[in-house]
C-alpha positions, 0 to 999 in steps of 0.5 A: 206484087202479083195476085196470089191466084194470078195464073188461074185468073189470067187463064180465065180471062184469056178463055173468056175473051176467046169464047165471047164475041168481039166488041169495041170497049168490051172485048178488043185488044185493049180491053183484053190487056186491061182485064189481063193486067187486073187478073195478074195484079189485082188492080184495074188500071186506066179506067178512063180509057175504057169507055168507048163502043166503037173503034173511032170512039176509042181513038177519041178517048185516047186522044182526049187523054193525051195519047195520040199515036197508039195504045202503047203510049198509055201502056208505057205511061202507066207501066214504065219502061219496056222490057225485051219481049224475050224477057217477058213472063206470062201475064206481062203485056206488050204490043205487036204491029199487024197490017200497019196497026199497033195492037196490044196483047198478053203473054200466055203459055200458048204465045202472045194473045191478041184480040182481033176485030175485023171490019170496015167503015161504010156510009149509010145516008152520008153517015159513017157506020162501022161494020164488024165482020168477024173477030178472034183471039190470035196467038203470035210467037214472042219473036213478033212482039215489038215491046213488052211491059212488066205487070206486077 
């Protein structure tokens, strides 16, 4: 059952992620989806997948939990069978493929919102260092969403 004030709470989460700097483990596609689910349902899910500070650490946390491919594996495991994106409602979550990578996001009144972090990896004295070059919150048409998951 959705939280009685889910619409206001969801709008606040989207606005917060739109206004704050992107950061792995704080404001990235996964964390925005987790915040949106909590806003809608009133419950925080999958807290063990929210303890990373870099993209590489995030992949390691997911692999350790048994999710080897994409964030969608964790969403499906927790939220069940996907629904058609055309049947998704505001507050539901889903996945989209961009530039060969699967990202998650949330359905809003403005479209499917996905938090994006841009960057690349450089070598510094032989050590790999992630360099973040930008971030934003992008809105996509519902028709571009691969699969959706209902949030109750």
